[in-house]
N, C-alpha and C positions, 0 to 999 in steps of 0.2 A: 625447153630443153628436152632432148631425147636422151635415153639411156639404152646401152646395149644389154641385151640378155646374156647370160653365160655365168661363168664362175669368177668370183672376185675374191681377192685376198685383202683382209683387214690389216691395218698397219700393226696390230699386235700379232699377226700371223694366222688366225683363223680363215678358213675358206668358206664361201657361201655361194649357193645357187641363187641368182636373181632371176625372177619370173616375169617382172614388169612393174608398171606403176599404176597404183589405184588412187582414188580420191576419197578423202575423208568426207563422210556423209553430211557433216554440219558445216565444216569450214571450207570444204572442196580443196584443201591443201593436198598437193601431190605427195604420195607415199610410196616408197619403193618397197615391193613385197619380195621377201627373201627367206631362205632356209639355210641354216648352218649345216655343213657337211660332216658334222660330228655330234655327239651326244644325243639328245632326244630328237633333234631335227625338226622342231616345231616351226611353224611359219611365223615370221615376224614382219612388222612394217616400220619403216623409219622415214621421217621426212626427207624428200628428195634433196632439199637444200643441205641438210646435214650429211646425208649419204655422199654427196658430191663435194663436200668441202675439204679443205686441206687442214691438217693439224701440224703443229711444230714439234719435232722430236729432236732433241739436242741442237736446237736452233736451226734445224733444216725443215723447210715446209714439205710435208708428205701427204699424199691423198689418204683420206680415211679408208677409202676402199679402192683398189686398183684391179681393173679387169685383167685376168690372166689367161682366160679361155673363153673367147667370145663365141656366141652362137652366130648364125648367119644373118641375123636381122637386128634391128633396133626397134624399140617401141616408143611411142610418143608419151608424153606426161599426162594424157588424157585431158589436155586443155582445150 
């Protein structure tokens, strides 16, 4: 799976800058590396499978994160 870098919006409204995909050192699970565009702006990592999943809001399937401002390239999942 590939993921585009850029700015994503979480289904709860927050915006995040996605930098790419890293691998967990023990499990090799792909992790999306991102930073909120508010608050402390600390770096975070979330499993790619969770980042890419849909959640149900009022009975409607909704992406957990939606790309709203893409960069010009996508990055592989380091697989």
